[in-house]
N, C-alpha and C positions, 0 to 999 in steps of 0.2 A: 505857626507856620509847621505842618506836618513833617517831620523828616524821621525816615525809618532807620536812621543810623544814629539817632541819639536817645539819650534817657532825658526824661523831663519829669518835674516835680510837679504834681498836680492835687488839688483836694479831691477827695472822695467821699464825701458825707453819704451819698446816696447809692453805691454801688457804681457798677460799670456803666448803668444806664445814664448817670451823671455826666459821664465824659463825652466828649466828640467823638473820641476814638473806640468807645466801648467794645466794639464788635472785635476789634484786633489785639485789646489789652486784658489784662487779668489783675482783678482787684479785690481785695474783699470789701463786702456789703457793710463798712462800719466806719465812724469816724477816725480820721488818722491822715498822717502825711504818706504817700506810697510813692515809690520811684518805678516808673513804669518804662519797660524796655520795649520798645516797638519792634526792634529788629527779631527779637526773639520770643516776644509774647509773653515774658516771665513777669514777675512781680517781686520787688525787694523793697523792705520798709526800712524806714529812717528810725532813729533812736528813741523819737518819740513814742513808739508803740512798737514793741516786739512781737513779731507774729509766732504763730503756733507753727508746729514741726512742717505741716502740710503747706503753709501758706509761704516759706521760703523756698521750697522746692522750684527750680528751674523748669518752665514749661516750654518745650518746643515743638512746633507745628510739624517737624517730619520734613519739608521740602529740603533743607540743604542737607541733612542726613541721608535723604534718599540718592542725592547726587554724589556725596562724598563715597558712599558704599559701592564696591564695585557690583556690576550688575550679576554676574556670574563668577564662580571661582575659576581660576585657570592661572598660567604661567605668566600671563602677560596683560597688562592694561589696556583697555583699548586705545590704540593708537602708538603703543608702547614701542613695537617693534618697527614700525614707520620712522617714529622719532629716533630710534637707535639706528636705523641705516641713513637717516638723513645725516646726523652727527657725526657717523663714521666716514660717509663721502665728503663732507663738507671738511673736515680735520685732515682726512687724508689727500684731498686734493689741494690744500694750501700747503701742506708739508712738501707734496711732491712737486708742487711750483718751486718750493725754494732750492730743494735738490736739483732739480733740473738745471736751475739757474746756477749752480756751483760746478755739477759735474759735466755739464754740455756748454762751455764756454764759446765752443767755436759756432754754436747755432745763432747766439746773439751778436751780430755784428753792427748794430745800432746803439751808441751810448744812452739813449734815452730810455732803453727797456732796463738797463742795470739801474739807472738813476730811479725810474719808478718804483722798481723792487726795493732798494735802498731807502727811499723816501716811505714805503709803505710799511716796512718794518721799523723804520725809524719813529713813526708814529707809535706802534706798538709798544718799542723801547720807552718812549716819552710815557705812556700810560702805565707801563712798570715802575717807571721811575717815580711817577707822581703818587701811585700805591704804595711803594715803599716808604716814601716820606709821610704819607698818611698813616701807615702801621706806626713807624717809629714816634710821630707825635701822640697819636691816640694811646700806644702804650706808656708813653711819660705821663700823660692826663691821667691814665688809670692808677699809676703809681703815686702820684700826687693826691689822688682821692682817697686811696686805700691808706695813706699815712694820716690823713685828717679822719678817718672813720674806722679804724681798726679797733682802738680803744673805747669806742661809744658805748656808752650805758644805754640801752634799747629799752629797757624797763623805765628808767628814768624818763626818756622822751614819752613813752606811751601813757606814763603817770601825767606828764606835762599835758598831752593831747585829751587825757579824760577830763583834767579840769577845765579845759576849754569846750567840753562837750562835743570834741571831734572824734570820738572814739567809737566803733560800731560793733566791736567784741570785745570780752573782757580778756585779759591775759591768761589766766588759768583755762578758760574753754578751749583754746586752741591745742590741738592734737597732732602730733606729725608720725605718720606711717612710712618708714623708711625700709624700702625693699632693696637689699643688697642681692644682687643677682651673682651668682657665683658656679663655676664650672672648673674642677681640678684646680681650684686655689689653694694657697698655701694657708694653713691653719694662722700663723703668724699674720699672714694679712687680714683674715677675718677678725683677730683680734685686735689688729691694729684699728681697723674701721669702727670697732666697738668701743676702743678707748677714746676716740675724737667725739663719739657721741656724749659718752660718759662724760668728757670735758665741756662740755657747752656751759657757758655762764650761767649761773644762778644768781639772782636779786638777793639782796641781804634780807628783805622780809620774807622769804619763801622758807615754807616749813620743810619742803622736800626738794631734792637736788631737781634740776631740769630735767635730765633724762629719766628720773623716777616718776615725774608728773607728765612730761608732755611727749616721750617718745615710745612708740612701739616699734619694735624690730622684727623685721620678716628676713629670714634667711632663706632665699629662693634658690634652692638646688636642684640638680639636675638626677632624675631617677637612674639615667644610664650610667652614673658614676658608681652606682653599686653600693655595697655597704660602707664602703669609705665616708661617702657623704654623711651617711646617719652618724658615724663615730665622730667625724668631726664635728657636727652640730651638737651631739651630746657632750663632747669636751668643751665647746665654749659656752654652751649654756649652763653647766653644771659650773663653771669658773667665773662667769661675768653675767649670766641671765638675770640674777637677783638684780642688777642695778637699773633694768628698765621696768617700763609700765608693764609691758607686757612682751613677749617673745614668741613668735611664730615660725614654723619651719615648714615650708613646702617643698615637695619633690615632684618637679615637672617630668610627667610621663612620656616617653619617645612615641614619634609617629600618631601624634594627634590630628583629626581630620583638618585640612586646611592650614596646616604649621609647617614649619621648617625648624630643625633644632638650633637654638640661637638664643640671644639675648632678649628677642621681641617675644617670642612664643613663652619664654621662662616667665618673662614680666606680665605678660598677659594671665599666665596661670597663677600667679600670684595676686595678680588683681581680682581673680575669680574668688580667690579663696579669701581674701579680704572683704571683698562684697558680700560674700554668704556670711561672713562672722559679723558684719555690719547688720546686713538685713535680720540676722537671728537675735540681734542685741546681746551679742556674745563678748563684743569687743568691749572691756570696762576696765575703769580706773582702780586702783588698789582698794578703794573703800566702797566696791562692788556698784557704785553707779555707771550707768549706760554712757558711753562716750557718743556725743551727738555727731552724725554724719555732716551737718552741715559746717562744723568746725574742725574738720579734717583735711590735712594737706598731705598728700601721698608723694613721697620722694623715691627717685630710683637712683641707685648707686652701684659702681662696680665695686669688685672685691678689693680695690687698692684706693678708693676714694677717700682722702683723708680730709675731713671738713675742718674749717677753722673754727675754734671755741664760740665764736660771734655769730656764725652762720644761721643757727635755728632762732636766736632771740632777733635777728634781722628779719627772718620770714614771718615770725610771729608778729612783730612790729607792723610790718606791712599788711598782715593779715588783718589786724586789728583795726587799721586807720586808712586803708586805702577803698574808696568805692567801687573799683572795678576789681576787686580781688578775684572775682569768678572768671576773669578772662585774662589773668598773669600765669607766666610760667617763671619760677624764681631759677635764676642760673647764676652759679659762682663762676669764678674764672678757672679753669682748668690748668695746673701749672705742674707738668711732668719732669718736677726738677729733683725729685727725691734722690734719684740715682744720676743726676746730669754729669757728674763728673766720671763716671764709671762705664760709658758707653764710647762707643766709636765718634769720630768727629764728623764724619757723615752723617749718622744718625742724629746726633748733636744739632748740627745745622738744620736738618730738618725740622726737629722740634722746636727750635727757637723761632722759626716762621709762623708755625702753628701756634703756638702760646701766644705770640706778639698780635697775630690776628685776632685772638680771642678777647686779648685786652683791649684792641682798638674796637670790636664789637660792642665790648661793655660801656663803650664812653658815648656811643650814639652820635658820633661825628660822622655823618653821611653814611652810616653803616646799618643795615637791616640785621639784627641779631636774630639768630635762631638757636634753639637748644642743640646742647653737645655734652653728650656721655652722662653728665651728672646732673639732675634737674627736679624740680617739684612741681606739682599741680594741686589746686583744690579738688577735692573728691565730687564738688558740686561740677566742677569744669569736665572731670573725666565723664561724669553724666550728660553732660550736653553732649559731648563728643561720640560718646557711645549710642547716642538716642535711644531707641526703643529697647536695646540690649543692656542698658545700664553702664555703668562704670568699666565692666570688664571688657566690653567689645570696643572700648576707646582704643586699643592698641591692637592692630593686626599681628597675626602671629606668623605671617609668612613673609617677612622683609629682613633686611639685614640693617639697615641703618634706620633704626625704631625711632631715634630721636627726631631726626628730620619729618620723617613719615607721619609721627603723630603730631607735630607741630603744624606740618600742612593740611592734614585732615582736619583738626580742629580751627585752623585759621578759616577755611572754608565753612565749616559746620556753624561757627559761630558769626558769618558774615563779615570776616575781616577783624573782628573786636579781640581776638586772641594775640597776645604780645608778649615778649619776654621782659621780665623785670629783673636788669642786672643786679647782682651782688657784689659790691667792690670787697671781695674777700678771696684768698686764694682757695682752691681745694686741691690739694697737692696729691700727685700719683706719682708712679713709675712709668718710666719710659721703657718700652720693649728694647731688648738690647740690641737686636739685629746684627748683621754681618758675621753671624756665626759660621757662614761658608766661606769666608773671606780670609786671607792670611793676615798676617798682622803688617807687613809691607804695603798691603793693598789699603788696608783701612786705618792704618795707625792707630788700633785699639792698644789700651795699654796691657791687657792681658790677652793671650792667644786662646781662642774660644776652640771649643770641641767642633772639629769641621764635619760633622755629619753631613750627608747628603740632602739637600733639599730643605735646610733647616734655617733659613734666615727668617726668623720670626717677625723682625720689622717689615719686612718686605711682604708676609703674609698678612700682617695688620694692616698695611698700605693698600694691598688689593681690596681687602674688605671694606675698608672706607672708601674707597674710590668706586664702589658698587653703589654707594650712594646717587649715582647717575641716574638710576631706576626712579629716584625720588624727583628728579626733574622731568622725568617722562610721565610720572604720575601727577606732578602738578598741570603739565601741559595737558594731560587726560581730563582733568577736573575743570580747566578752563574751557575746553572745548565742550564739556556737557552743560555749562551755565550758559550757553546761548550768545547772543550778540550782547559784549559788553558786560558779560557775566551777569545779567540782570536776574537770573533765576536764583543767585546766591544773595541777593539783596544788600550788596554792598554800599549802595548810596553813595555818599560822600568819601568813602574810604577805598574807592579802586585805586587810587594812586598807590596804596599799600600792596595792592597785589602787582603792580609794575616793579616795585621796590624788591618785594619777594623773588621775583622772578630773576632779577639781575644779581641778587645776592646768590641763588642757585647757579646761575649762570658763571658768576665770578669764580666759584667754588671749582667748577669743574672744566675750567677753560683758562685757568691761570698757569696751569701745568703746559698746556699746548704752547701758550703763548711765550712762556720762558724757552721752550726748545725751538719755536720760530725765532727768536732774538738770537740765541745762540748760533744757528745756522746762519742767519743775516751776517754775525761776525766772521763766521767762517768765510762767506762769500765775499765779505769785504777784503778780508786776508787774502784770499785768492787773489782777487782782483789786482791789489797791491803787489802780490808776487810776480803776476804776469806783466805787470808794468815795469817792475825793476828789470825783469828778464828780457823785455823787449827792448829798453833802454840799453842795456848791454850790448845787445845784437846790434843795435843801429850804430853803436860806438866800434864795433871791431873793426881792424883794417881790412880794407878788400885786396886780397891777394890772389891774381889769377893764377888757376890752375888750368894745365892743359887738359883737354878732352873732359872736362868736369866743371859743373856749375853748382854754386851753391845757392839753394833756394831760402828764401826769408820765410819763416812760419807764418801760415795763414792767419793766426790768432793775432800777430802784431799789426795787421791789417787795421785793427780798430785803435784809435787813439787813447788808450787807457789813461792817460794823465788828465783828460778831461773828465772821465768817469768817476775817479775818485777824489777828484775836488769839486764836483759839481755839489748842488744844494743836497741831493738825495744822500750822499755820502757824509756830507758834512753833518747833516741833522742825525743820521744814524750814529756817528761816532760821538757827536755831542751828548746825544740824550742815553747812550748806552754807559758813558761816563757818569751821567748824572744819575742812572740806575745804581751804579755800585756806588756811589755818594748816599744813596737813600738806603741801602742795606746796610752801610757804615752807621747811619742813624738808628736803623733798626737794632744793631748788634749793642749800641751805647743805651738804648732804653732798656733793652734786656737785662743788660748788666745793672741798670739802676734799679729794676724790680729784684734782681737777685740779692742786692744789697739790703732793699727795703724789707724783705721777706725772710732773710736769713734767721730771725730769731724766731719767728712763727714755725719755719722750718726745723730749726733745732729742736722746739719743744714739742711738735706734733707726734699725736698717739703716744704721749708719755704717760706712763701708768702711774708716774709719781706726781702727776699734776694736781695742784691744789682744788682743783674742780671734779677731779674723778671720784673723790672719796674713798679710795682704796686706801689711804695712809700710805706711810713711808717704807712700809716693811712688807713682806710676803709672808707666806705661811710659816716659812721655816725661819722668819727672822730677818732675812738679808733682803736688800733693797730690790725692787723690781726690776727686772731686766728690760732696756728699751728694745722694742722690735724693731724699729725704724732706723737704721743707721744712716745718718747724714754725712754728707761731706761738703765741705765749706770750700769757698772760692777763695783764691789769693788775692792779692792788692788788685784793686779793681780796676786802675788803668791798665795793668798787665792783662787783666781778664778780657778786657776790649779787646786789646791788640792781639791775643792769643785768638779769640773769636773770630776777628777779621782775618787773620791769616788763614784760620782753618776754611773759613768762607772761600778765601780766593783759591785755595787748594782743592776743595772737595763740595764747593757749591755746586757747580754743574752737575757732578756727578750724584750728588744728592739730590737734586731736582729731578733729574733724568730716572735714576734707579728707584726713587721712593715716590716721584711724583707722575712722570709721563708714562713710563712702561706699565705701573699698575692701573692708569687709566685707559691705555689702550686694551689690557687685558680684560678688565671690568666692562669695557665695551663690547667686545667680542662675546663674553659670556653671556652680556644682556641681549645680545642679537640671536644667540644659538638656543638659550634655555630660559630666556625671562629671568623675572626678578626672584623666581624662587631658586634659591642655590644651597648649597651645604655651606654651613656657617663653620668656618675653619679658623678656631681661635688661635692666638700667637702661643699659646701654651702646648697646643698641639703641634704646632710647627716642627721643633727638635725631633718629636719622634715620629714623624711623617716620612712615608717613603719619597724616592725622588720625584718631584712635580706634582705632590698632592697639595700643595697650596696654590697651584695654577690650575687645577682641574675644577672644572664644574660640574658637580654631580647633582642630579635631581633626587630629592627625597621624596619616597614613596609617601603617598597622603592616604590615611585609611579613616574610614568614618567613625565616630566617637563610640565607645561602649559604655563606659561609667562617667566619662569626662575626667577622670583622674582625681575628684575631688576628695577621694577616700586617702589621697597621698598626702596628710597633713597632719602636723604635730602641733598642738597648740598649748601654751602654758600661759595661764592667767595669774 
C-alpha cells in the first residue's frame, strides 16, 4: 500500500524504473538496499552500501517549503492580526463576564446564574487540578529516568549496537557545532559554558578528548556590542580555545534586511557563517581532514547553558543508531537552579512551574514536546527546513521565540515528521533575578536589590517569552495555507500530530488566563458567602419600631444566597480548587525530588578541575582553578517542600499574575499594534533601561543588505 507518510524498504537493482513509485522516489541505479522517504522524495541507504556524498543529500520537492515561507516580508503573518483580535476579544469577554458577576451582584437576582458561573469555573479549576497532578507525576518520572541513565556509558552501548549491525554511523564521524549566542554576557558565563563542553565524557579507548575531536565552538556575538565583544572573544579563545576542534567567532551586524536584533537573527547569521565554512570545506579536524556535513549536528545555546557531561555522548549515540535522525530535535531539560535560593520567592515559584512542565514534556505522558532555549538539530535537517536557501535560511531572523518558530516551520516543512527527542539530563542555567523594583517586604527577597526604575528583569523576560503567542498565530496561518485538512503539506496519517501541536501551543498561552479566571471565581465565591452572612445577620436583627422612620431591607438580600453557595456549582468549584492546591503540592514534592537527584551534578557543573576537562588541577600560577559557578544547596528536603508550599500559598497568585497574565496581555497588545517584529529587550538590558522600556514595543528599521555581514567573522582552525 502506498503511504506517503511512511518509509519503506525496497530492492532497487534496476534503478527507479524498477519501483512502482519510481516517478516520486529517488534511488541510485545500482544494487543495494535503499530507504525511500515518499513524503520528502529523498533517499537514505542502509549499512549494506554506504552512498556517495551526493546520494545522501535530502531532496525536497519544494511544495511544503513554498507554504511555510511567508509570501511577502512584513510585520504580520497572513491572518495574524485577525487572530490577535479574536484572542483579545475572547479573553477579555470571559474576564469581563466574571468581573461583572463579582462587582454587580444586584443585577443577577436568579440563583441559577451564579450556579452556572461557578459550575463553569469549577470545570476550569478541575482542568487545572488535573494538569497540576499531570505535571507532578511527569516530573517524578523524569527524575526516576534521570537517576537510571545519568551514568550510562553511551560509547559502550554504541559498541554493543555496532556488534549487532544496528549502527548507521561511526562514533568518531559525528561532529557537533555548538553556537553560543551572547549579548553583553559576562566573560565568566562564557567560560563556564566552555568548561561544560570540555567536561564531556570521553571513552577510555579514545586518543583525543571528546571536545577536541567532536566539538566546534561558535561564539555568536553582536557587532553592536562594540570592541568589548572582540576583547571578550580574544580572552576566552586564548585561554580555552585550544581545547576544541575549532573555534569560530561571528559578529552579527545590526539592521540587516528582514531582521530584528535578538537571538533569532544572531543564530541565523552564525548559521550563514557555518554554512559558508562547510560549503568551502574550511571546517576541518585537527588532522586536516574535512568534516562531512552529513554527520554534523548543530546546537544552539545561551550564554549560561551549562550542559551535563553526558549530553553530547547521548546525542552522538542517537545520531549513530536512530533511523529518523534527520527529523529529530535533541532537547535537554532546562533547569534554572544555579541561583535557585538567591532569587525572590515569587520568581522562584514561577520558575518551579516552568521547570516542572519541561520535565513533564520530556516524559511524553500525554504531552507534545517542543524545543525550548537550548537544543540541537542535524545539519541536514536545517537544509530541509531552509529549502532552496539552505541551512542558513532555516531560522527566520525577524521573530522573538526562535525555538518555537523553527520547530513549527520545520514541522510543516517535513510533513509532520520533525519531533523532539528528549534527553533525560539537565541543562543548568540561571534564573533572571527579577523583583529589582520591589522592596524586601513586598517580594521577601533575601537581599534588597537596587531599586532602579523599570528594572524588573524577570518581568522583561516574561514579556518576551509570552510574545511567543505570535507563533500560535503563525501556526494558524500555516494551517490556513494548507487547504482542506492541510492536504498540501502531505501529512497523511500524521494529521493527529497537527492537532496535538495546536493544543500544546494553546495550553502554553491560555493557562495564565485560566489561572486568573479561577482566582476571580474564588473571589466571586467568597463575595457570595459574605453577602449570605450579611443577609443572615440582617434577618436576625430585632425589629424596633421607630416613629416616622422605616428601615428598608437591602434589595440584595431578596436572593436566597444560602441556596447559591450550597448548590452543585459552588460545591464543584470549592472541591476542584482544593484539589488544584493539592496538585501544586504534588508539583513541589516532585521538584524537590529533582533538586535532590541533581544536586551532585549541579555542584560539579562547569568545574575547571573536572577529570574530563584535561586542564589538570593547577592553574598557570600553580593554584587550583577557581569555580566560576557558585552553587547553593538546599537544606533538609522535607523542610524544603514545606518552605516551597508556604511560598506558593503566599506568593503563588502574585507570581502567576505578575509574571504570567500581565505579560501575556502586554504581548497580545503589542502583537495587535506592531505585529511580530518587535525590539528584542534582553533581561540584561532591563536594569539599565529607562522607565517603561521593557513594556514598549519599538519597530526596528529594516534596511536592504549590503555585504550580508559575512566579513564580520573570525575563524581559527
